[in-house]
C-alpha positions in Angstrom: 11.8 13.7 -17.8 9.6 11.1 -16.5 6.3 12.4 -14.5 8.0 12.9 -11.0 6.0 10.8 -8.1 5.6 12.2 -4.5 5.1 10.1 -1.7 4.6 11.5 2.0 4.8 8.9 5.4 3.0 11.0 7.8 4.3 9.2 10.8 4.2 9.9 14.6 7.3 11.0 14.8 8.9 12.2 11.6 6.8 13.4 8.1 9.1 11.9 5.4 8.4 13.6 2.0 10.5 12.0 -1.5 10.6 12.4 -4.6 11.3 10.1 -6.9 11.3 9.4 -11.3 11.2 6.0 -13.1 14.5 5.7 -15.2 15.0 3.0 -17.6 12.6 0.7 -15.4 13.9 1.4 -11.9 12.8 4.0 -8.9 15.8 6.8 -8.5 15.4 9.8 -5.8 15.4 12.9 -7.0 15.0 14.8 -3.6 13.8 14.4 0.0 12.6 16.0 3.1 12.6 15.1 6.5 10.5 17.4 9.5 9.5 16.6 12.9 6.2 15.3 13.4 3.4 17.8 14.9 -0.6 17.6 15.6 -0.5 13.9 15.0 -0.5 11.4 17.6 -0.6 7.6 17.3 -1.3 8.0 13.3 -4.2 10.3 13.8 -4.1 14.1 13.4 -4.6 15.7 16.7 -4.2 19.1 15.2 -5.1 20.2 11.4 -2.6 23.0 11.3 0.3 21.9 12.9 0.4 18.8 11.6 -0.2 20.6 7.7 2.8 22.7 8.5 4.9 19.9 9.2 3.8 18.1 5.8 4.8 21.5 3.9 7.8 21.9 5.5 9.2 18.0 4.2 7.5 18.8 1.2 9.1 21.7 0.3 12.6 20.8 1.4 12.2 17.8 -1.3 11.3 20.0 -3.7 13.9 22.0 -3.0 16.4 19.5 -3.1 15.0 17.8 -6.0 14.2 21.0 -8.4 11.0 20.0 -9.8 7.5 20.5 -8.1 4.6 18.0 -8.1 1.0 19.0 -7.3 0.0 15.3 -6.2 1.3 13.0 -3.7 0.7 9.4 -2.2 0.4 9.3 1.1 0.4 6.5 4.4 -2.5 5.9 6.9 -1.4 4.5 10.1 -2.7 1.1 10.8 -4.0 2.2 14.3 -7.3 3.3 12.7 -8.2 0.7 10.3 -10.4 -2.4 10.0 -10.4 -4.9 8.1 -13.1 -8.0 6.7 -13.1 -10.4 4.0 -15.6 -11.0 1.4 -15.9 -13.1 -1.8 -17.5 -12.7 -5.8 -18.6 -15.1 -8.2 -19.7 -14.1 -11.8 -20.8 -16.5 -14.7 -18.1 -16.2 -17.8 -20.7 -15.8 -20.6 -18.0 -16.3 -23.8 -15.7 -18.5 -21.1 -12.9 -16.0 -21.9 -11.4 -14.1 -18.8 -10.4 -10.7 -19.5 -9.7 -7.3 -17.3 -13.2 -6.7 -17.9 -14.5 -10.1 -15.9 -11.9 -9.8 -13.5 -12.8 -6.3 -12.9 -16.5 -7.4 -12.0 -15.6 -10.4 -9.9 -13.7 -7.8 -7.9 -16.6 -4.7 -7.5 -19.0 -8.1 -6.7 -16.9 -9.0 -3.9 -16.5 -5.3 -2.9 -21.0 -5.4 -3.3 -21.0 -8.4 -1.0 -19.1 -6.8 1.5 -20.9 -5.4 4.8 -19.3 -2.2 5.1 -20.3 0.3 7.6 -21.7 3.9 6.5 -18.8 6.1 8.8 -16.1 3.7 6.8 -14.1 4.3 3.7 -12.7 2.2 1.3 -8.5 2.0 1.4 -7.9 -1.5 -0.1 -9.3 -4.6 -1.6 -7.2 -7.1 -2.3 -7.7 -10.3 -3.9 -5.6 -13.1 -2.2 -7.6 -16.3 -4.0 -9.0 -16.8 -7.4 -10.9 -19.8 -8.5 -12.0 -20.9 -12.1 -14.6 -23.2 -12.1 -13.5 -26.4 -10.6 -9.7 -25.2 -10.5 -8.6 -23.5 -7.1 -5.4 -21.4 -6.2 -5.3 -19.2 -9.7 -2.4 -17.2 -9.5 -3.7 -14.8 -12.6 -6.9 -15.6 -14.2 -6.5 -13.0 -17.2 -6.5 -14.7 -20.4 -7.8 -18.4 -19.0 -10.8 -20.2 -20.5 -13.7 -20.7 -17.3 -17.3 -20.8 -17.3 -17.4 -19.4 -13.8 -15.1 -17.3 -11.6 -14.6 -16.9 -7.8 -12.5 -14.4 -5.7 -11.8 -14.0 -2.1 -10.7 -11.0 -0.8 -9.1 -9.4 1.8 -10.9 -5.4 2.5 -9.1 -2.9 4.4 -11.3 0.2 5.8 -10.8 3.5 7.8 -13.2 5.9 9.3 -14.2 8.8 7.3 -13.6 10.9 10.0 -9.6 10.1 10.5 -9.1 9.7 6.7 -10.8 13.7 6.4 -8.7 15.3 8.9 -5.5 13.4 7.0 -6.7 14.7 3.7 -7.3 18.3 5.5 -4.0 18.6 7.1 -2.5 17.6 3.2 -4.5 19.8 1.4 -3.7 22.6 3.8 0.1 22.1 2.9 -0.9 22.7 -0.6 -0.7 19.0 -2.0 -3.8 17.1 -3.9 -4.0 13.3 -2.8 -3.3 10.9 -5.5 -3.9 7.6 -3.1 -4.0 6.8 0.4 -1.6 3.3 1.2 -2.1 1.6 4.4 1.7 2.4 6.1 2.3 -1.7 6.6 0.9 -2.2 2.7 3.7 0.0 1.8 6.5 -1.2 4.4 5.7 -4.7 2.6 6.2 -3.6 -0.9 9.6 -2.6 -0.4 11.2 -5.3 1.4 9.3 -8.5 0.6 10.8 -10.4 -2.7 8.7 -12.2 -5.0 9.7 -15.2 -3.4 9.1 -14.4 -0.2 5.4 -13.8 -1.4 4.9 -17.1 -2.8 6.2 -18.8 0.4 4.5 -16.5 2.7 6.2 -13.5 4.9 5.1 -11.5 7.9 6.1 -7.6 8.1 6.1 -6.0 11.4 7.3 -2.4 11.2 8.5 -1.1 14.1 7.6 2.5 14.1 7.7 5.6 16.5 4.5 5.1 18.3 2.8 1.9 16.9 3.9 -1.1 15.2 2.2 -2.8 12.2 2.0 -6.1 11.5 0.8 -7.3 8.0 0.8 -11.1 6.3 1.6 -11.6 3.0 0.1 -15.3 1.7 -0.6 -16.0 -2.1 -1.4 -13.2 -4.2 -1.8 -10.3 -1.1 -2.1 -9.7 2.0 -4.7 -12.1 4.4 -3.7 -10.2 7.5 -2.9 -7.1 9.1 -3.0 -5.4 12.9 -1.5 -2.6 14.9 0.1 -2.4 18.0 -0.2 1.2 20.0 3.6 0.6 20.9 6.8 2.1 19.3 10.1 3.2 19.8 8.6 6.5 21.4 7.7 4.5 24.0 11.3 3.4 25.2 12.2 7.2 25.1 9.3 7.6 27.8 10.6 4.9 29.9 14.1 6.1 29.9 12.8 9.6 30.7 10.5 8.3 33.8 12.7 5.7 35.2 16.0 7.9 35.0 13.9 11.0 36.0 15.7 12.8 32.8 14.3 15.4 30.2 12.7 13.7 26.9 15.0 15.0 24.5 18.1 13.5 26.7 16.3 10.2 27.1 16.0 9.8 23.0 19.7 11.1 23.3 20.6 7.8 25.3 18.4 5.6 23.3 19.8 6.6 20.0 23.5 6.2 21.3 23.7 4.0 24.0 20.5 1.5 23.6 21.0 -2.2 23.1 19.8 -5.8 23.9 23.3 -7.4 23.8 25.6 -8.1 26.3 27.5 -5.1 27.0 31.0 -4.5 29.5 28.5 -1.9 31.5 30.0 1.5 32.5 28.4 4.8 33.2 26.8 7.9 32.1 25.8 11.3 33.4 22.5 12.4 32.6 20.7 15.7 33.2 17.7 15.7 36.1 14.4 17.2 35.5 13.9 20.3 36.8 17.5 20.7 37.8 20.2 22.6 35.5 22.7 22.7 37.7 23.7 18.9 38.7 23.9 15.3 36.7 22.8 12.1 37.4 25.4 8.8 37.5 23.7 6.1 35.6 24.6 2.8 34.8 24.3 1.3 31.2 22.8 -2.0 32.8 20.1 0.0 34.1 19.6 1.6 30.6 19.9 -1.7 29.1 17.1 -3.4 31.4 14.2 -0.5 30.5 15.1 -1.1 27.0 15.3 -4.7 26.7 11.8 -4.6 29.2 9.8 -2.8 26.7 11.4 -4.4 23.6 10.5 -7.8 25.0 7.2 -7.1 25.6 6.4 -5.6 22.2 7.5 -8.4 20.0 5.3 -11.0 22.5 2.4 -8.9 22.0 3.3 -9.0 18.3 3.9 -12.7 17.8 0.7 -13.3 19.5 -1.0 -11.3 17.3 1.1 -14.0 14.4 -0.3 -16.3 16.2 -4.1 -15.0 16.1 -3.8 -14.8 12.3 -4.0 -18.6 12.2 -1.4 -18.4 9.4 2.0 -18.8 10.8 2.0 -22.1 9.4 1.8 -20.8 5.9 5.0 -18.5 6.5 7.8 -20.1 4.8 10.0 -17.0 4.3 9.2 -16.3 7.8 9.3 -12.8 9.4 10.8 -9.1 8.0 11.7 -7.0 10.7 11.7 -3.2 9.1 11.2 0.5 10.8 13.4 2.8 12.9 13.0 0.9 16.2 14.8 -2.3 14.2 17.9 0.2 14.6 18.1 -0.9 18.3 20.7 -3.1 18.2 20.0 -7.0 19.2 16.5 -6.3 17.8 16.6 -9.1 15.5 18.5 -11.4 18.0 15.7 -11.0 20.6 12.8 -11.5 18.1 14.6 -14.7 17.3 14.9 -15.9 20.7 11.0 -15.1 21.5 10.0 -16.6 18.4 12.1 -20.0 17.6 11.8 -22.0 14.5 11.1 -18.9 12.5 13.4 -17.1 10.3 13.7 -13.8 11.0 15.8 -10.9 9.2 15.8 -7.2 9.0 14.2 -5.6 6.1 15.5 -2.1 3.8 14.3 -0.7 0.9 15.1 -2.8 -2.1 15.0 -2.1 -6.2 15.7 1.8 -5.6 18.4 3.5 -7.4 20.3 6.8 -6.2 19.5 6.3 -2.8 21.3 8.0 -0.1 23.1 6.2 2.7 20.8 8.0 5.3 17.4 6.7 3.2 18.5 3.4 2.6 17.4 2.4 6.3 14.9 0.4 7.6 12.9 4.1 9.1 12.2 4.9 5.2 10.9 1.6 4.0 7.2 3.0 4.2 8.1 6.3 2.7 9.9 4.2 -0.4 6.7 1.5 -0.4 4.5 4.8 -1.2 6.7 5.3 -4.2 6.7 2.0 -5.6 2.9 1.6 -5.1 2.8 4.5 -7.1 4.7 3.2 -9.4 3.0 0.5 -9.8 4.4 -2.5 -7.6 1.1 -2.6 -6.3 -1.1 -5.9 -5.9 -2.5 -7.0 -9.0 -6.6 -6.6 -9.7 -6.8 -4.9 -6.6 -9.4 -1.9 -5.7 -8.4 1.2 -4.3 -10.3 4.0 -2.4 -12.2 5.1 -5.6 -12.8 1.7 -6.2 -10.8 1.6 -9.7 -8.9 -1.5 -10.4 -5.3 -1.6 -10.6 -3.9 -3.6 -12.8 -0.7 -4.0 -15.6 -2.3 -5.6 -18.1 -2.7 -4.4 -21.4 -6.3 -3.5 -22.2 -7.7 -5.7 -25.3 -10.8 -4.4 -26.3 -13.2 -7.4 -27.5 -14.4 -6.7 -31.1 -15.0 -10.1 -32.4 -18.1 -11.4 -33.7 -17.7 -14.2 -30.9 -17.4 -11.6 -28.4 -20.4 -9.9 -30.1 -22.7 -13.0 -29.8 -21.5 -14.0 -26.1 -22.8 -9.9 -25.3 -26.3 -10.8 -26.4 -26.4 -13.9 -24.1 -25.6 -12.1 -21.4 -28.1 -10.6 -18.5 -29.6 -6.8 -18.6 -27.5 -6.3 -15.1 -24.1 -7.8 -16.7 -24.1 -5.8 -19.7 -21.5 -3.0 -19.7 -23.3 0.5 -19.8 -22.4 2.4 -23.3 -22.7 5.9 -24.3 -23.6 6.1 -28.1 -24.1 9.1 -30.0 -26.3 8.4 -32.6 -27.0 11.1 -35.7 -30.0 12.4 -36.4 -31.4 10.7 -40.5 -34.0 12.5 -42.4 -35.8 8.9 -43.5 -35.2 5.5 -42.4 -33.6 4.8 -45.8 -30.7 7.2 -45.3 -30.1 6.0 -42.0 -29.8 2.3 -42.9 -27.3 3.4 -45.5 -25.3 6.0 -43.2 -25.2 3.0 -40.3 -23.5 0.7 -43.3 -21.0 3.4 -44.1 -20.1 3.8 -40.4 -19.8 0.2 -40.0 -17.3 -0.1 -42.8 -15.3 2.6 -42.4 -11.5 1.4 -42.5 -8.3 3.4 -42.3 -8.0 2.0 -46.5 -10.2 -0.7 -47.8 -9.1 -3.6 -49.6 -10.9 -4.6 -52.8 -10.5 -7.9 -52.3 -12.0 -7.8 -48.8 -15.1 -9.9 -49.1 -16.5 -7.6 -46.3 -16.1 -4.7 -48.3 -17.9 -6.2 -51.0 -20.7 -6.9 -49.1 -21.3 -3.6 -47.6 -20.9 -2.1 -51.4 -23.7 -5.0 -52.0 -25.8 -3.7 -49.3 -25.7 -0.1 -50.3 -26.9 -0.5 -53.6 -29.9 -2.9 -52.2 -30.7 -0.1 -49.8 
């Protein structure tokens, strides 16, 4: 059995936990659990005890369905409490051969050059453009020859207090945290194709209390933002305008809300504070309330896209995802408000054995968390622990050319190597043992000139 992956999307309206396994290169869903969100407002923890109870309920249901018990999880964090900044790094390549070590070095340099406030912690350091010597727009520098390498990065950070409270709530539910991923970034991983990334694409995740925006151009995300408006605001609008309880307004939204032209009709609704009488409401009024809130939300998000300065580079257009897109006519309204830009609804992809109820835009974030943990992250990004994530095979340097290049590196560039040195009785014995250590091979080749040289050196010393 493959190691199971537990992903937890900690949203403002619901907590969704999913356990997946990678089989034959494909992610399969083993179990899932969903609970109503408590102690969480606009993506931030407002009550640790209530939040941990909701998380534990969802995780326990997922474990029960899957029949397996993962102890660590990859979790989401809302874009409402993150900030972004840009930074770049430059390093020299002494041996003119770029390996994983050099890429890690330039990424760490970019992070070092970033002016990150003390009260913030790193979530992601995403490289969106590499440059070697005078050659720009390098997709993957690994294995290339160059004397100098540069990188431009998009850094996502969050407040230590917000992240600390989120971790406390998860730990209180008995779960260790493997990684923390921006929710909008996670959503993009499962709805964006390789072709979309190359052409440039924006992903708008319309959630319960917040809407997240990320713009992916080239190698990685270059812009992200959020709006404190989601589908819950439509529920509140319906409740206030129609004088009906919130639970009735939520059911009305799910069953009757539409942005398309209808034939009209009426619906009877409960009245706040009156358990005996019902209010007769026209569906045209319901439609107008929903339309007004959705139009306002999409217009603001369209302005954020303009603010990014990347709209002209979005050849693949806009992908709408999240639970709010389930309202009929969302894509059509967005297309009318943002003309000359292709717009489509995005659902989770590259997942097998997924149930019909999970194959929905509202579960894009939690499916994206599974994708992230399985290796679908941005190549060469630094995660919250400053570890570089990559899919390349590490090849240690052991050639004479590599050793020579190491000697030419400055003291600050040289990697720190921990060596355990044996104590020798005298200098002569030390020299003999040193050559013996260098000449150790699984099986000696008597015709190998290096072995012959080692034997000759032992006799001299």
